Structures are given as C-alpha cells and as structure tokens.
N, C-alpha and C positions, 0 to 999 in steps of 0.2 A: 504493500500500500504506500509506503514512504517513497519508493521509486516511482510509482505511478503519479503521485502528487507532484513530485519534482519534474518528471518528464512532461506531463500534460499541462501544468499550470505555470511553469517557469516563464515561458514566452508571453504569457498574459499578465502576470503580476510582477515579473522582474525582467522586462524586455531590455534589449540593448538600447541605450538612450540615443535618440536622434539629436541633431543640432538644436532643434526647437525645444526638445526636452531639457537639454543642458541649460539653455537660456531661461527656461521656466524655473528650473532649480535655483539658478543664480539669482533670479528676481525674488524668489521666496526667501532665500538666505538674506538678501539685502534688506527686505522689508521687516524681517524678524530680528536679525542680529546686527544690522548696520555694517556688515562686512561685504564689500563689493566683489564681484567676479569670483565668487565661491561656488563651485559646482559639486561639493560633497565634503564630508568629514570622514576620515579613515582612522581605524584603530583595530586592535586585536582583542579577542576575548578567549580566555582559556576555559574550555569545557571539560569539567571533571570526568575522568574515566577510571575504571578499575585497570590496574597495570596489565597490559597485554603480555601474554606469555612470550618468553625469550626476547623481550624488547630491551633489556638492560635499562639504561638511563635515558633512552631516546625521548620518552614521553614525560620525563621528570622536569618540571619547570622551576623557574627562579622563586616561585611562591611556595615551593616545597610540597607539591602534590602532582599526581599524574594527570596529564591533560592532552587534548588535541585542540588545535587552534582554529577559531573562526575569525578570519581577517575580513573586515567588511567596510564598505563605503556606504554612507547613508545620505539622504536628502534632509531638508528642513521639515519634512512631514513625518520623520521617524521611519521612513521606509528604506529598505536595503536597495541600493543601486547595483552593487556587484559584491560577490563574496568569493573567498578562497577558503576551502574547508579541508581539514584533515592533516595539516602539517604537524610535525612533532612538537610537543610542548617545550622542548629545550631550545627551539629556534626563536630568534628575536622577530618582532613584527617587521622590522626593516628588511631582514634577509628573506622572510616569507614574501613580502611585497615585491622585492626585486626578482624573485624567482617565479612570480605569478604570470599567468597569461595576460592579465589586465595590464601589468606594467610593461610587458614586451610590446603590446599593442599601443600603449601610451607613448613610448619613446619613438615608435614608428609612425605616430600620428594617424592611427587607424580607428580612433574612437569617436569620430564626428564632433570633436570639441571645437567650439566656435573660434574664429580668429580673434586676435588681441583686440581689446575694446577699451575705450576710455571710461572713466568713472562717471556716474550720473551727474556729478558737479560740472562736468564739461571740460576737464583738464585736457590739454593738448596731447600729452603722452599717453600711449596705449599700452595696457598691461595685459598679460595672459590670464585666462581663466584657470583657477587653481583648485586642487584638492588639498584640504588642510589637515595636518596631523600634529602630533606632539614631537618632542625633541628626539624621539627614537628614529624618526624618518629623515632621510637625506633631502636636502634642498635641490630642486630642479625646476625646469621651466614651468611645469604644471603641478608641482607639489610644493606647498608652502608650510613651513614650520616656524615656531616662535624663535626669537632671539635667545641665544644661550647665555649663561653667566648670571651672576648676582648683581654686579655693579653696572646697571643699565641707565641710560639717559631717560628723561621723562617721556620723550617721543617713543622710544623703544618699549617702555613699560605700557604706554597707552596702546601701542600696536599689539603687544602680547595679550593684553586684557581683551581687546576686541577680537583677536583670533581665538582666544580661549572661549569666549562667549559662543562663537560658532562651532568650535570643535566639540563642545560638550554635547552637541546633539547626538553624536555617535555613542557617547556614554549613556545618555538617556535612552537611546534606541536599544542598547544591550540590556538596560534595566527593564524596560517594557517587555522585551523579548523573553528574558529568563523568568519574569514573574507571570507572564501569560502562560508559558509552557513549563509547567512545574517539574517536568522530568529533569530539568537542568539544576534543580535544587539538591540533587544527589548524584554521585558518580554513575556514569552509564556502565552497567555491567553486561556489555555485549562486545562482539568483535569490533575491530577497527572499522571494517567496511560497513557494518550495520550502524555504528555510531555516526559515520558520515551521512548515511541515508536519513537517519533521524534528524540530524541538524539541518540537512537540505530541506526536508519536508517542513520543519518548523519555520525556517526562513521564509518559505513561500506562503505558509499559512499566516505568518506574522504580517506580511505585506497585504494579504487578502483582507485581514481584519482591519488594518490601518486604512486601506482604501475604502472599505465598506463603512467604517465607523467615523473616520476622520479624527481630528485632533481635539475637538471640543469636549469629548467625553472624559478625557484624562484630566482636564482642568476645570470642569464646570463647578466643582464644589469649592475650589480655592480661588478662582480668578473671576467669577461672574458676579460677585457681590458689588453692588454699586458703591463707589467711593473708596474701595480698597486698592485699586490699581489705576494707573494712568494709561494713556493711550499707547505707551511703549511696553506695557506689561510689567510695570514697576509699582511698588507700594507708594501710596501718597507720601510725599516728602514734606510732612508737616513740621518736622523737627529742624529743618534747615540743613540736615546732613545729606550727603550724596545718596540718591536712591539706588537700591540694588534690585536687579531683576529677580523676580520670584523663580523664573525658570532656571536661573543659575544656582 
C-alpha cells in the first residue's frame, strides 16, 4: 500500500515544480516572511529506526541513536517540494544534499528555476532565486545560508534573522509531519526498504492533507482572536518593545 500511495499520488501532490510554481512559492515566502527570491527551505530530519542487522555504525547519528535521513525542501505552505529518503544516519545533511539527484539537476540548471530577478523594491541589480538552509549547507548560486561566526555586523545579524524566519518553515513542516503521522514517535522496527516506503507514503499523505486543509486550521485557535496579532502575524506591540512573530 505504501508503494502504491507513492507511485500513484507523487505526481499529483508533489509534482516537479514549473517556473510558474517556483514564482508562486517565492511570492508566498515574501508575503509571509519578508525574504525575497526564496523558493524553498531545506533541512534534514533523522527518522528513528531499530538498528538494521550487520549495519555497524552506518545508521548511528550524531544525536546518538539509529536513524535514516529524510532530507526535504518545503514551501511556505508547509508542503514538501522535493525529498531525498533513506540515506545513512551518520551522513551530514550537506553531503546527502550534494549526492542527491535534486542537487545534480540544480547545478545543471534543469529544475525550471526562474532567471535572476530584482527585488520588489525595484533595485537595479538582479539576484538569483535561492533555497535557504542552515550553516550545514554550502553557499552556491541557488543555495543561501546564514553568515557564520559570532562577531557579526548589524546588517549581517539582520540578514541572518530574516533568513532564519524563512528557514524555520522546514522545521515547522517536520513538526507537523511527525505529529500527524504518529508512527514516527517510535523507532521503525522494519527493514530499511520498508522504512523508506513508509516515509515516502507519509510524505505524500502529508502534502495531501496540507493541500486539502490549508494553513488556517493549524493557527485558528492562536492567531484568529481579534487584537492579539497585527497584520504581519505578530502580537500587539503595546509595551513599546520589538514585536516577535508568533510563528517563530
């Protein structure tokens, strides 16, 4: 059944993005996070598994448990755009990404990513559309990461803050994913191949539920009360202090 779900629904609920789709994703990220030219947020999630036989330390990760990795890119609606499933838990997110089919197609410019575009403010310089990740990922033309180090200028700190606001969507996506499909609250006691099939099926079902139900159901109890939030999704700033986004 897991294989059938993945085979028959993948092209419907996780299709390969077209140029129009990328532009729509970037528009949504801009409206929600104020980060321009963002076409996705990337990160890896360690899915707990029971140690496979004769695997040694291949699946033993830095968090000190056995896992297989779900590397994923999401949009601002908490839907998965692309996934790489089944790598060893000992591998880093960056190495998994660089060995993925998505990355090979990215560097060959085969993903229909739009041409460089200027920001909505109308600046003359045109910048590429980017996928944003944390410091584990390398910087490239279409992959953006935060500035490293502790002693940063104010401009760099502001940039990192803005990037983090957008990047957290992948963290929220993983949270929604694992809480909706409760099988991930315990180690998967199945073969490596079956574990991959379970993760694939849940990824597609996650997108199906997100597309069917939308975003409002997740926040209707916390964000819909009049007077609690402003138009940017932040609490009323009655104290004079800087407002903090509830979604962060």
